[in-house]
C-alpha positions as CSV (number, residue, x, y, z in Angstrom):
1,M,15.5,-3.6,25.9
2,T,11.8,-1.7,26.4
3,I,12.4,0.2,23.2
4,L,13.0,-3.2,21.6
5,F,10.0,-4.3,22.8
6,D,8.1,-1.3,21.4
7,L,9.4,-1.2,18.4
8,V,8.6,-4.7,17.6
9,D,5.0,-4.4,19.1
10,I,4.7,-1.2,16.9
11,V,6.0,-2.9,13.4
12,L,3.5,-5.9,13.8
13,L,0.6,-4.2,15.2
14,I,0.0,-1.3,12.8
15,P,-0.3,-3.3,10.0
16,L,-2.4,-6.1,11.2
17,L,-4.8,-3.8,13.3
18,F,-5.3,-1.9,10.1
19,F,-6.5,-5.3,8.3
20,S,-8.5,-6.0,11.4
21,F,-10.1,-2.9,10.5
22,Y,-10.7,-3.3,7.1
23,L,-12.2,-6.7,7.5
24,A,-14.6,-5.2,10.2
25,L,-15.7,-2.5,8.3
26,L,-16.3,-5.2,5.0
27,T,-18.3,-7.3,7.7
28,L,-20.5,-4.5,9.0
29,L,-21.2,-3.1,5.6
30,A,-22.5,-6.9,4.4
31,I,-24.5,-6.9,8.1
32,F,-26.8,-3.8,7.1
33,R,-26.9,-5.2,3.0
34,K,-29.5,-6.9,1.7
35,L,-29.8,-9.4,-1.5
36,R,-31.4,-8.2,-4.1
37,S,-35.0,-9.8,-5.8
38,F,-35.0,-10.4,-9.4
39,S,-38.3,-10.5,-11.5
40,D,-39.1,-13.4,-13.9
41,N,-37.0,-11.6,-17.2
42,P,-37.3,-13.2,-20.4
43,A,-33.7,-15.1,-21.2
44,R,-31.7,-12.7,-23.1
45,R,-28.8,-14.4,-23.5
46,R,-26.9,-17.8,-24.6
47,F,-24.6,-19.0,-22.1
48,A,-21.8,-21.4,-22.9
49,V,-21.0,-23.3,-19.4
50,L,-18.0,-24.3,-19.4
51,V,-16.6,-27.0,-16.9
52,P,-13.1,-27.8,-17.2
53,A,-12.3,-31.6,-15.7
54,H,-9.7,-33.4,-15.0
55,D,-9.8,-37.0,-13.9
56,E,-13.1,-35.9,-12.3
57,E,-14.8,-39.4,-13.1
58,L,-16.1,-39.7,-8.9
59,V,-17.7,-36.4,-9.0
60,I,-18.8,-34.9,-12.4
61,Q,-22.1,-36.5,-12.6
62,P,-23.7,-34.9,-10.0
63,T,-22.6,-31.1,-11.5
64,L,-23.8,-32.0,-14.6
65,H,-27.0,-32.6,-13.8
66,S,-27.3,-29.6,-11.8
67,L,-26.4,-28.0,-14.5
68,V,-28.6,-29.3,-17.1
69,E,-31.5,-28.2,-14.3
70,M,-31.0,-24.9,-14.0
71,N,-34.2,-22.7,-14.8
72,Y,-33.5,-21.5,-18.0
73,P,-34.5,-22.4,-21.2
74,P,-32.6,-25.5,-22.2
75,D,-31.9,-23.8,-25.8
76,R,-30.6,-21.2,-24.8
77,F,-27.3,-22.7,-23.2
78,D,-24.9,-25.2,-23.4
79,V,-23.1,-27.3,-20.8
80,I,-19.3,-27.6,-22.3
81,V,-16.9,-30.2,-20.3
82,I,-13.1,-29.4,-21.0
83,A,-11.7,-33.2,-20.5
84,D,-8.7,-31.6,-20.2
85,N,-5.7,-34.7,-20.0
86,C,-7.9,-37.2,-18.5
87,T,-7.0,-40.5,-17.9
88,D,-10.3,-41.8,-16.5
89,R,-14.1,-41.9,-17.8
90,T,-14.6,-38.5,-17.4
91,A,-15.5,-37.5,-21.3
92,E,-17.5,-40.8,-21.4
93,I,-19.6,-40.3,-18.4
94,S,-20.1,-36.7,-19.4
95,R,-21.5,-37.6,-23.2
96,A,-23.7,-39.8,-21.6
97,T,-25.3,-36.7,-19.6
98,A,-26.3,-35.1,-23.1
99,V,-23.4,-32.4,-23.0
100,K,-20.8,-31.2,-25.3
101,V,-17.8,-32.7,-24.8
102,F,-13.9,-31.1,-25.6
103,E,-11.0,-33.4,-25.3
104,R,-8.1,-31.9,-25.0
105,F,-4.5,-33.5,-25.0
106,D,-0.9,-31.5,-24.1
107,D,1.4,-32.2,-22.1
108,S,3.5,-29.1,-22.0
109,R,0.3,-27.1,-21.1
110,K,-0.9,-28.3,-18.2
111,G,-3.7,-27.1,-16.1
112,K,-7.3,-25.1,-15.9
113,G,-6.1,-21.7,-17.2
114,F,-4.8,-23.4,-20.3
115,A,-7.8,-25.8,-20.7
116,L,-10.3,-22.7,-20.5
117,R,-7.9,-20.5,-23.3
118,W,-8.1,-23.0,-25.2
119,C,-11.5,-23.7,-25.3
120,L,-12.8,-20.0,-25.2
121,D,-10.6,-19.6,-28.4
122,Q,-12.7,-22.1,-30.1
123,I,-15.9,-21.7,-29.4
124,L,-16.1,-17.8,-29.4
125,T,-16.9,-17.9,-33.4
126,Y,-19.5,-20.7,-33.0
127,T,-22.8,-20.3,-34.6
128,P,-25.1,-19.0,-33.0
129,R,-22.9,-17.2,-30.7
130,Y,-22.6,-17.5,-27.2
131,D,-23.3,-13.7,-25.4
132,A,-21.7,-15.1,-22.2
133,F,-19.1,-18.0,-20.6
134,V,-20.0,-19.3,-17.6
135,V,-16.9,-21.2,-15.4
136,V,-17.8,-24.0,-12.8
137,D,-15.8,-26.4,-11.4
138,A,-16.4,-30.5,-11.9
139,D,-17.3,-31.3,-8.4
140,S,-19.7,-28.2,-7.7
141,L,-23.8,-27.8,-7.6
142,V,-24.8,-24.7,-8.9
143,S,-28.5,-22.8,-8.0
144,K,-31.0,-23.3,-10.3
145,N,-31.4,-19.5,-10.5
146,F,-27.6,-19.2,-11.6
147,L,-27.9,-18.0,-15.4
148,A,-30.9,-16.3,-14.8
149,V,-29.2,-14.0,-12.3
150,M,-25.9,-13.7,-14.1
151,D,-28.5,-12.2,-17.3
152,A,-29.9,-10.1,-15.1
153,Y,-26.7,-8.7,-14.2
154,L,-25.3,-8.6,-17.8
155,E,-28.4,-6.5,-18.6
156,E,-27.5,-3.6,-16.3
157,G,-24.2,-3.7,-18.1
158,A,-22.0,-6.2,-15.8
159,E,-18.8,-7.6,-17.9
160,C,-17.6,-10.0,-15.4
161,I,-19.3,-11.3,-12.1
162,Q,-18.4,-13.5,-9.6
163,S,-21.5,-16.0,-7.9
164,S,-21.3,-16.9,-4.1
165,D,-18.8,-19.6,-3.7
166,M,-19.6,-21.7,-1.3
167,V,-18.7,-25.3,0.0
168,I,-21.2,-28.1,0.9
169,P,-21.7,-29.1,3.9
170,Q,-20.2,-31.8,5.7
171,P,-21.7,-31.9,9.0
172,G,-18.5,-34.0,11.1
173,A,-15.9,-33.3,9.1
174,W,-13.8,-31.1,11.0
175,S,-11.3,-29.9,7.7
176,P,-14.0,-29.6,5.0
177,E,-16.4,-27.7,7.7
178,M,-13.7,-25.0,8.5
179,T,-13.1,-24.7,4.8
180,R,-16.7,-23.7,4.9
181,V,-16.6,-21.7,7.7
182,A,-13.3,-19.7,5.9
183,F,-15.4,-19.6,2.0
184,I,-18.1,-17.6,3.9
185,L,-15.9,-15.0,5.2
186,H,-13.7,-14.5,2.3
187,N,-16.0,-15.8,-0.8
188,F,-19.4,-14.0,0.8
189,V,-19.2,-11.4,3.5
190,R,-16.2,-9.5,1.8
191,P,-17.2,-9.3,-1.6
192,F,-20.9,-8.9,-0.4
193,G,-19.4,-5.8,1.9
194,R,-17.1,-4.4,-0.9
195,L,-20.2,-4.0,-3.0
196,S,-21.3,-1.0,-0.7
197,L,-18.3,0.7,-1.5
198,R,-18.2,-0.2,-5.4
199,C,-15.2,-2.4,-5.3
200,S,-14.4,-5.9,-7.3
201,S,-15.2,-8.9,-5.1
202,G,-12.3,-10.6,-7.5
203,L,-12.8,-14.0,-8.7
204,N,-12.7,-17.3,-7.2
205,G,-12.3,-19.8,-10.3
206,N,-15.7,-21.3,-9.6
207,G,-18.7,-19.2,-10.5
208,M,-17.4,-17.0,-12.8
209,C,-19.2,-14.9,-15.9
210,F,-17.7,-13.2,-18.5
211,S,-19.2,-11.3,-21.5
212,K,-18.4,-11.9,-25.4
213,K,-17.5,-8.3,-25.3
214,L,-15.1,-8.7,-22.4
215,I,-13.1,-12.4,-23.6
216,E,-12.6,-10.5,-26.9
217,T,-11.1,-7.8,-25.6
218,M,-9.1,-9.2,-22.8
219,P,-8.6,-13.2,-23.7
220,W,-7.8,-15.3,-20.5
221,N,-4.3,-15.2,-20.2
222,A,-3.8,-16.3,-16.7
223,Y,-1.8,-19.7,-16.0
224,S,-0.8,-19.7,-12.6
225,R,-1.5,-22.1,-10.1
226,V,-3.9,-19.8,-8.7
227,E,-5.3,-18.6,-12.3
228,D,-8.6,-17.3,-11.2
229,L,-6.5,-14.6,-8.5
230,E,-4.3,-13.7,-11.6
231,H,-6.8,-13.0,-13.8
232,S,-8.6,-10.7,-11.4
233,L,-5.6,-8.7,-11.0
234,Q,-5.0,-8.4,-14.3
235,L,-8.8,-7.3,-14.5
236,A,-8.3,-4.3,-11.9
237,L,-5.6,-3.2,-13.6
238,D,-7.0,-2.4,-16.3
239,N,-9.9,-0.9,-14.2
240,I,-12.4,-3.3,-14.7
241,R,-14.9,-4.2,-12.0
242,V,-15.9,-7.9,-10.8
243,Q,-19.5,-7.4,-10.1
244,F,-20.3,-9.8,-7.4
245,A,-23.7,-11.6,-7.6
246,P,-24.5,-13.2,-4.6
247,E,-28.4,-14.4,-5.3
248,A,-26.2,-17.0,-7.2
249,E,-24.5,-19.7,-5.8
250,V,-22.0,-22.9,-6.9
251,R,-21.2,-25.5,-4.0
252,A,-18.3,-27.5,-4.1
253,M,-17.0,-30.2,-2.2
254,M,-14.5,-30.2,-0.1
255,P,-11.4,-33.0,0.9
256,T,-12.7,-34.9,4.4
257,D,-9.1,-36.2,4.4
258,A,-6.9,-33.7,5.9
259,K,-3.9,-35.2,3.8
260,N,-5.5,-34.4,0.5
261,A,-7.0,-31.1,1.9
262,E,-3.5,-30.5,2.6
263,T,-2.5,-30.7,-1.1
264,Q,-5.0,-28.6,-2.1
265,R,-4.0,-25.8,0.6
266,R,-0.5,-25.8,-0.3
267,R,-1.5,-24.7,-4.2
268,W,-3.4,-21.9,-2.5
269,E,-1.2,-20.6,-0.6
270,M,1.9,-21.3,-2.3
271,G,0.3,-19.7,-5.5
272,R,-0.7,-16.6,-3.7
273,F,3.1,-15.5,-3.4
274,P,4.2,-15.4,-6.7
275,L,1.5,-13.2,-7.9
276,F,1.9,-11.0,-4.3
277,M,5.5,-9.9,-5.5
278,K,4.4,-9.4,-9.3
279,Y,1.6,-7.5,-9.1
280,T,1.8,-5.8,-5.5
281,L,3.5,-2.7,-6.6
282,P,1.8,-2.3,-10.1
283,L,-2.1,-2.5,-8.1
284,F,-0.2,0.4,-5.8
285,R,1.1,2.5,-8.2
286,E,-1.9,2.0,-10.4
287,A,-4.2,3.1,-8.0
288,L,-2.3,6.4,-6.8
289,R,-2.1,7.1,-11.0
290,K,-5.5,6.6,-11.7
291,R,-6.8,7.7,-8.2
292,S,-8.9,4.5,-7.9
293,F,-10.3,3.4,-4.7
294,M,-11.0,-0.3,-6.7
295,I,-7.6,-0.9,-7.3
296,L,-6.5,0.1,-4.0
297,D,-9.3,-2.0,-2.5
298,M,-7.3,-5.0,-4.6
299,F,-4.0,-4.0,-3.5
300,I,-5.1,-4.3,0.0
301,E,-6.8,-7.4,-0.6
302,L,-3.8,-8.8,-2.3
303,I,-1.5,-7.9,1.2
304,T,-3.8,-9.1,3.6
305,P,-2.5,-12.3,5.2
306,A,-5.0,-15.2,5.4
307,F,-7.4,-14.9,8.5
308,V,-6.7,-17.6,10.3
309,N,-2.8,-16.9,10.8
310,M,-3.6,-13.3,11.4
311,F,-6.2,-13.9,14.3
312,A,-3.9,-16.8,15.8
313,F,-0.7,-14.1,15.8
314,T,-3.0,-11.5,17.1
315,S,-4.2,-13.8,19.7
316,V,-0.4,-14.6,21.0
317,M,0.3,-11.1,20.7
318,L,-2.1,-10.0,22.9
319,V,-1.5,-12.9,25.5
320,L,1.9,-11.6,25.2
321,N,1.5,-8.5,26.3
322,L,-1.3,-9.1,28.7
323,A,1.5,-11.3,30.3
324,A,4.1,-8.7,30.4
325,V,1.9,-6.3,31.8
326,A,0.6,-8.9,34.4
327,L,4.6,-9.0,35.3
328,G,5.2,-5.5,35.7
329,A,6.1,-4.5,32.4
330,S,3.0,-1.4,32.3
331,W,4.8,0.9,29.8
332,L,3.3,-2.1,27.8
333,T,-0.6,-1.5,28.5
334,P,-1.1,0.6,25.5
335,F,-0.1,-2.2,23.4
336,A,-1.8,-4.6,25.1
337,V,-5.1,-2.5,24.6
338,L,-4.3,-2.3,21.2
339,W,-3.8,-6.1,20.5
340,G,-7.0,-6.4,22.5
341,I,-9.1,-4.2,19.8
342,A,-7.4,-6.3,17.3
343,F,-8.4,-9.3,18.7
344,L,-11.9,-8.0,19.0
345,L,-12.5,-6.9,15.3
346,D,-11.4,-10.4,14.4
347,I,-13.9,-11.7,16.6
348,F,-16.7,-9.2,15.1
349,H,-15.5,-10.0,11.5
350,V,-16.1,-13.9,12.4
351,I,-19.5,-14.0,14.3
352,G,-20.6,-10.5,12.2
353,G,-19.6,-12.5,9.0
354,L,-21.3,-15.7,10.1
355,K,-24.8,-13.0,10.8
356,A,-24.4,-11.6,7.6
357,A,-24.4,-15.0,5.4
358,N,-26.9,-16.4,8.4
359,A,-25.4,-19.4,9.0
360,D,-27.4,-21.5,10.9
361,K,-26.2,-22.6,14.6
362,G,-24.3,-25.6,13.4
363,T,-22.2,-23.1,11.9
364,Y,-21.0,-21.4,14.9
365,L,-20.4,-24.6,16.3
366,V,-17.5,-25.5,13.9
367,L,-16.0,-22.4,15.3
368,L,-15.1,-25.0,18.5
369,K,-12.6,-26.6,15.9
370,F,-10.6,-23.9,15.1
371,P,-7.6,-24.3,17.3
372,K,-7.4,-27.8,15.4
373,Y,-7.7,-25.9,12.0
374,A,-4.8,-23.4,13.1
375,V,-2.5,-25.9,14.4
376,W,-3.0,-27.8,10.7
377,K,-2.4,-24.9,8.8
378,M,0.4,-23.9,10.5
379,G,2.0,-27.4,10.0
380,V,1.2,-27.1,6.2
381,Y,3.3,-24.1,6.4
382,L,5.6,-26.1,7.9
383,K,5.8,-28.6,5.6
384,T,6.4,-26.4,2.4
385,W,8.9,-24.6,3.8
386,L,10.9,-27.8,4.6
387,K,10.0,-29.5,1.5
388,G,10.0,-26.8,-0.8
389,D,7.7,-25.5,-3.0
390,E,6.1,-27.6,-5.7
391,K,7.0,-26.0,-9.3
392,Q,4.4,-28.6,-11.0
393,W,0.5,-28.4,-10.3
394,V,-0.3,-31.3,-8.0
395,R,-4.1,-32.2,-8.2
396,T,-6.1,-33.2,-5.0
397,A,-7.0,-36.3,-4.7
398,R,-10.7,-37.0,-5.4
399,E,-12.4,-39.3,-2.8
400,T,-15.4,-41.5,-3.6
401,G,-18.6,-40.4,-2.8
402,N,-20.7,-37.3,-5.0
403,P,-21.9,-33.7,-4.2
404,K,-24.9,-33.4,-2.9
405,E,-26.9,-30.9,-0.6
């Protein structure tokens, strides 16, 4: 029995301790890294800002106002709304904002990935031609310097860029506020730390930028429910680095109703599993063949469990080992110590990550909702397991009210 307990501890502890250490390392690197400042350079490139939209009449207007008000010469960019299989007033509202609107209707090829590929195929040959393409979700606000920052990174040689992808604060609403903390850690702290390792930030789907050359040589070919992650993995296998640009930012509105958030979460979590099965071995194989730490880092990121799950499990294992030691199982003391180290590394990732992101006091207080969030998320997994995976993409219900700062 003693050997069995030891074996279980070892099998579970080794990977989780490694993941905790790696996240803590990225956090430490992020803490000591500073944001860059860009001088007022002339606008060198012409951008197409693509806004994929499926029935987004409730939220799209503030997004478009945010885009047209960017500090970039108006004649150097076009905002293009891809009204994809819309049955509401999305296209009408967009035209009233004086942006370009492409309407697409296709019952067999539904989803953001298909909409992006369809639009890009059309506008690649436009005259005058676009030099780069940006993708922004229809429920988001962008920083005024967004295109200026993209232009600066492209000038330095970047071919694919991911901006900081955050959540609009909604004080008092525990679900979007916990998601906001998760986005800070996953979409800012990790890629910010990876800058010091010259690794790829990966793509988040919102706030992406691609050079014309990259789109021509490697067209969009990701159509899964998490098409952004899929395209990130495809780029990594071709040894193409996604440059993180934390100085530019997009902020999205998250559902306040936990039931609506559940649909979104199920799509994110279940969409990752097929990609895990498809890309894990190819990434590991290519990392070894090309001796590429960047690809190895993408492999590590893909197999790293969702942090809330990892932290909750580590906490449970720490309590169980401490309880066993207290009851006389002294041989488990080393395991209790190691689980304690993993627990402290996870705490450092959270607290240190918020410090690296210069989070305000209110953001730290949101952590008090972690137990409720963890229980809710476990419930989402349980429902998904009982109901089975939904093969068809299910859109997250939009709520009344517009995104605002």
